[in-house]
C-alpha positions in Angstrom: 48.0 -164.8 -157.1 49.5 -166.7 -160.0 45.5 -167.2 -161.7 46.4 -163.0 -162.6 49.1 -164.7 -164.9 46.8 -167.0 -166.6 49.2 -169.8 -165.6 46.7 -172.3 -166.0 46.5 -171.9 -170.0 47.8 -175.1 -170.9 45.0 -176.9 -168.2 42.5 -175.1 -169.9 43.1 -175.6 -173.5 43.6 -179.2 -172.7 40.1 -179.3 -171.2 38.3 -177.2 -173.8 39.9 -179.8 -176.6 38.9 -183.0 -174.9 35.3 -181.5 -173.9 34.9 -180.5 -177.8 34.9 -184.1 -179.0 31.6 -184.4 -176.8 29.4 -181.7 -178.3 26.2 -180.1 -176.6 24.1 -183.2 -178.2 26.3 -185.6 -176.5 25.2 -183.9 -173.0 21.8 -183.3 -174.4 21.1 -187.2 -175.1 23.0 -188.0 -171.9 20.3 -185.6 -169.7 17.4 -187.0 -172.3 18.1 -190.8 -171.5 18.8 -190.3 -167.7 22.2 -192.1 -168.5 25.9 -191.4 -167.5 28.4 -189.9 -169.5 30.7 -193.1 -169.6 32.6 -191.9 -172.6 33.3 -188.8 -171.1 34.2 -189.8 -167.8 36.6 -192.5 -169.7 38.3 -190.0 -172.2 38.7 -187.3 -168.9 40.9 -190.5 -167.0 42.4 -191.9 -170.2 44.3 -188.0 -170.7 45.2 -187.9 -167.0 42.6 -185.3 -165.4 40.6 -187.6 -162.9 44.1 -188.1 -161.5 45.3 -184.4 -161.0 45.4 -184.5 -157.3 47.0 -188.3 -157.2 50.8 -187.5 -156.1 53.3 -188.2 -158.5 54.6 -191.4 -157.2 51.5 -192.9 -157.6 50.9 -192.6 -161.2 48.7 -189.2 -161.0 49.8 -185.4 -162.0 50.4 -184.2 -158.3 48.7 -180.6 -159.0 46.8 -179.1 -156.1 43.0 -178.5 -155.9 43.6 -175.0 -157.7 44.5 -176.9 -160.8 41.5 -179.5 -160.4 39.3 -176.8 -159.9 40.1 -175.0 -163.6 39.3 -178.7 -165.1 36.1 -178.7 -163.4 35.3 -175.1 -164.4 36.5 -175.9 -168.0 34.0 -179.0 -168.3 31.1 -176.7 -167.2 31.8 -174.1 -169.2 32.2 -176.2 -172.1 28.6 -176.9 -171.5 29.1 -180.5 -170.0 28.0 -181.9 -166.1 31.2 -182.2 -163.7 28.6 -183.6 -161.6 29.5 -187.0 -163.1 33.1 -187.1 -161.9 33.7 -184.5 -159.5 33.4 -186.8 -156.8 37.0 -188.4 -157.6 38.7 -185.3 -156.9 37.5 -184.3 -153.4 36.7 -188.2 -152.4 40.5 -188.6 -153.1 41.6 -186.1 -151.0 40.6 -187.9 -148.4 42.3 -191.2 -149.1 45.9 -189.1 -150.1 45.6 -187.1 -147.1 44.8 -189.5 -144.7 45.0 -192.6 -145.7 48.1 -195.6 -144.8 51.3 -195.9 -146.8 49.9 -199.4 -148.0 46.2 -197.9 -148.7 47.9 -195.3 -150.8 49.9 -197.5 -152.4 47.5 -200.4 -153.3 44.5 -198.0 -154.5 45.9 -194.5 -155.8 47.9 -196.2 -158.5 44.7 -198.4 -159.9 42.7 -194.7 -159.5 45.1 -192.8 -161.8 45.1 -195.8 -164.6 41.2 -195.7 -164.0 41.2 -199.8 -163.2 39.0 -198.2 -160.1 36.8 -195.4 -159.3 36.4 -193.5 -156.4 32.9 -191.6 -157.2 31.1 -192.4 -153.9 31.7 -190.7 -150.1 28.4 -191.8 -148.1 28.2 -189.1 -145.1 24.4 -187.7 -145.5 21.1 -189.3 -143.8 17.6 -189.1 -143.7 17.4 -187.7 -140.4 21.1 -186.2 -140.3 21.8 -183.6 -143.5 24.3 -181.0 -142.6 24.0 -181.9 -138.5 27.0 -184.7 -139.4 27.7 -185.6 -136.0 24.4 -187.1 -135.1 24.9 -189.9 -138.2 22.9 -192.9 -137.0 25.3 -195.3 -139.0 27.4 -197.5 -136.9 30.1 -199.2 -137.4 31.1 -202.0 -134.6 34.3 -203.7 -134.5 34.5 -207.6 -134.3 37.8 -209.1 -134.7 39.4 -208.1 -137.6 36.3 -206.7 -139.3 33.7 -203.6 -138.7 30.3 -204.6 -138.8 27.9 -201.4 -140.1 24.2 -201.1 -139.7 22.5 -197.7 -140.6 21.2 -195.6 -143.9 22.1 -192.7 -145.7 20.7 -190.9 -148.7 21.4 -188.5 -151.7 24.8 -190.7 -152.3 26.0 -190.3 -155.9 27.4 -192.5 -158.6 27.3 -196.0 -156.6 26.8 -197.4 -160.1 29.7 -195.8 -161.5 32.2 -196.4 -158.9 34.3 -199.3 -157.2 34.7 -197.8 -153.9 33.4 -195.6 -151.4 33.8 -193.0 -148.7 31.7 -194.3 -145.7 31.6 -192.0 -142.5 30.0 -194.2 -139.4 30.2 -193.6 -135.6 32.2 -196.1 -133.8 31.9 -194.6 -130.4 28.4 -193.8 -129.4 27.5 -190.0 -128.8 26.7 -190.5 -125.4 30.3 -191.7 -124.3 32.4 -189.3 -126.4 33.7 -185.9 -124.6 33.1 -183.8 -128.2 30.0 -184.6 -130.5 32.7 -184.8 -133.7 34.5 -187.4 -131.3 34.0 -191.1 -132.2 33.5 -191.0 -136.0 35.5 -193.0 -138.4 35.9 -193.1 -142.4 35.8 -196.6 -144.1 36.9 -197.5 -147.7 33.8 -199.4 -149.4 34.3 -202.1 -151.7 31.0 -201.3 -153.7 30.5 -204.6 -155.4 31.6 -206.9 -152.5 29.4 -204.8 -150.7 26.1 -205.0 -152.7 24.0 -208.1 -151.7 26.4 -208.5 -148.7 24.8 -206.2 -146.1 24.4 -203.2 -148.7 21.2 -202.2 -150.8 21.1 -199.5 -153.1 18.1 -197.9 -153.9 18.2 -195.1 -156.6 16.3 -191.8 -156.1 14.8 -190.2 -159.2 15.2 -186.5 -159.5 14.9 -182.9 -161.4 18.7 -183.2 -162.5 20.3 -186.1 -163.8 22.4 -186.6 -160.9 22.8 -190.7 -160.3 21.8 -190.6 -156.2 20.8 -193.3 -154.2 19.7 -194.3 -150.8 21.6 -196.9 -149.2 20.9 -199.4 -146.6 23.1 -201.0 -144.4 22.3 -204.5 -142.7 25.0 -206.0 -140.5 27.4 -205.0 -143.9 30.8 -206.4 -142.8 34.0 -204.1 -143.6 38.3 -205.3 -143.2 39.3 -203.3 -140.4 42.1 -202.8 -142.7 39.7 -200.5 -144.9 39.5 -197.7 -141.5 41.7 -194.8 -143.1 43.3 -192.8 -140.4 42.9 -193.8 -136.5 39.4 -194.8 -135.5 37.3 -191.6 -133.8 39.2 -189.1 -136.0 36.9 -190.0 -139.1 35.1 -186.4 -138.6 38.1 -184.3 -138.6 39.5 -186.3 -141.7 35.9 -185.9 -143.8 36.5 -182.1 -143.5 39.3 -182.4 -146.0 37.1 -183.8 -148.4 34.8 -181.1 -147.4 36.6 -177.9 -148.2 37.6 -179.3 -151.3 34.2 -180.3 -152.5 32.8 -176.9 -151.6 36.0 -175.1 -153.5 35.0 -177.1 -156.6 31.5 -176.8 -156.6 32.1 -173.3 -156.4 34.7 -173.6 -160.0 31.6 -175.6 -161.5 29.6 -172.8 -160.9 31.7 -170.6 -162.2 31.9 -172.3 -165.3 27.9 -172.3 -165.4 28.0 -168.5 -165.0 30.4 -168.3 -167.9 28.5 -171.0 -169.8 25.4 -168.7 -169.1 26.5 -165.2 -169.8 28.5 -166.1 -172.7 25.1 -168.1 -174.0 22.8 -165.0 -173.7 25.2 -162.5 -174.9 25.3 -164.4 -178.2 21.9 -164.8 -178.2 20.4 -161.2 -177.2 23.1 -160.0 -179.5 21.6 -161.8 -182.5 17.9 -161.7 -181.6 15.5 -159.1 -183.2 12.7 -157.8 -181.9 11.4 -154.2 -183.0 13.9 -154.0 -185.5 17.0 -154.0 -183.3 18.7 -156.6 -181.0 17.1 -157.5 -177.5 20.5 -156.9 -176.3 20.2 -152.9 -177.2 17.8 -152.5 -174.2 19.5 -151.7 -171.0 16.7 -154.1 -169.1 18.5 -156.4 -170.9 21.8 -155.8 -170.7 21.7 -155.1 -167.1 20.8 -158.7 -165.6 23.7 -160.7 -167.6 26.1 -157.3 -166.6 25.2 -157.8 -163.2 25.2 -161.8 -163.2 28.9 -161.6 -165.0 30.2 -159.3 -162.4 29.1 -161.8 -159.8 30.7 -164.9 -161.2 33.8 -162.3 -161.3 33.9 -161.8 -157.7 32.8 -165.5 -157.3 36.0 -166.5 -159.2 38.4 -164.5 -157.1 37.1 -166.2 -153.5 37.4 -169.4 -155.6 41.5 -169.1 -155.8 41.8 -167.7 -152.4 40.3 -170.9 -151.0 42.0 -173.4 -153.6 45.4 -171.3 -152.5 44.9 -171.8 -148.7 43.9 -175.5 -149.4 46.9 -176.4 -151.4 49.3 -174.3 -148.6 47.6 -176.6 -146.3 45.9 -173.7 -144.0 42.5 -173.4 -142.9 40.2 -172.7 -145.2 36.6 -173.6 -144.0 35.2 -170.4 -144.3 36.6 -169.4 -147.6 35.8 -172.4 -149.1 32.1 -171.9 -148.2 32.0 -168.7 -149.1 33.5 -169.1 -152.3 30.9 -172.3 -152.6 28.5 -169.4 -151.6 29.3 -166.8 -154.2 29.4 -168.9 -157.1 26.5 -170.8 -156.8 24.6 -167.3 -156.4 26.5 -165.7 -159.1 25.6 -169.0 -161.5 21.9 -168.8 -160.9 21.6 -165.2 -161.2 23.2 -166.1 -164.7 21.3 -168.8 -165.3 17.6 -166.8 -164.5 19.2 -163.7 -167.3 19.9 -166.5 -169.6 16.2 -168.4 -169.2 14.6 -165.1 -169.2 16.1 -163.4 -172.4 15.7 -166.6 -174.6 12.2 -166.6 -174.0 10.4 -169.4 -175.4 13.8 -170.8 -176.5 15.1 -171.1 -173.0 12.3 -173.7 -172.2 13.5 -175.9 -175.6 16.1 -178.7 -175.0 17.8 -177.8 -178.0 19.1 -175.0 -176.4 20.3 -176.5 -173.4 19.7 -173.8 -171.4 17.2 -175.7 -169.2 19.2 -178.6 -168.8 22.2 -176.3 -167.5 19.6 -174.2 -165.9 18.4 -177.4 -163.6 22.0 -178.9 -163.1 23.1 -175.2 -162.0 20.1 -174.8 -159.5 21.2 -177.4 -157.3 23.9 -176.1 -155.3 21.8 -173.5 -154.1 21.1 -176.5 -151.9 23.8 -179.4 -152.6 26.3 -180.0 -150.9 25.5 -177.5 -148.4 22.7 -175.1 -148.7 23.0 -171.0 -148.8 21.4 -170.4 -145.4 23.8 -172.7 -143.5 26.8 -171.0 -145.2 25.8 -168.2 -144.0 25.0 -169.5 -140.3 28.8 -170.5 -140.5 30.0 -167.1 -141.5 27.4 -165.7 -139.2 29.0 -168.1 -135.9 32.2 -168.7 -136.9 33.4 -165.8 -138.7 31.8 -162.7 -136.8 31.4 -164.4 -133.6 27.8 -164.6 -133.3 26.3 -166.8 -131.5 25.0 -170.4 -132.5 21.5 -170.1 -134.1 20.8 -173.9 -133.6 
């Protein structure tokens, strides 16, 4: 429980100093323009924060998921949106843990330096969201290449990524003993794929979260871009998904602190009927409850990250951390917008922007209801409900 000693203070101070160079109006303008925070992500990369999980021998910092989660938390706590860059953090885990020595030597140094970005992961499909084993995108080996056909949806940051992790079925579902078998992971060179079998269609959405629908029509991928063993991709992808959920939990925790700090400052100064509205228990209690929930979620985040960094199973803890943190940040967001009154809906206060951003995590990357189902089945031993 090293976090109790605040052993990550150097990381926090470093990220806060960088974020201070990109104040609220920067993120507000990016959101209004539905643009990508290129300068901000470049700065994170330049100062080495995006290479936190890359081993030192490949030019990275060689840190653990715990430290990476602190980075993501601080970005959101400073009023930014880690959704613009968190993909590289959890996507590279698949490569770091399961890539070949040649793949790691070829790609990781370029990710560390910023020459390449690995911001995208192609898993979700229109008819198979969390039911990953039922994906229909196929990759058929022909000589020294795999030919990919199918469709993906809600695939983020393709326009600002050089590489994508792609999950496809290499053995038909009817031919495997377990439905989790026969899935494989590939590295896709996005620039080469565009116009050569992959089509990208942006999806407009309520959050400035650059996301797309992808169509594959005989896209050829070199066999050397297969990560790990053919047919074992589902097992590999879980490494990235557990990391993703722990990092999303940290982002929600950062949001939760941002909301409680923001609304506390406001209710302490906002005068109605001759006194600050923060003097009223009806205002105090929801804010205090949200803060308590954020603090509790924070503990589960650290537990999930500690297990991940120790190489121990952490699926339940990563899911629970994500659930608790998403619930806490949403509760804090509601209190913040409620007690700002009409000003909570004004763009200049940034509350409505952060409100929209944190609402996403009730749904993605896994919905709260599915986490409850997971815990009921895999932790408590209840019958599978679907």
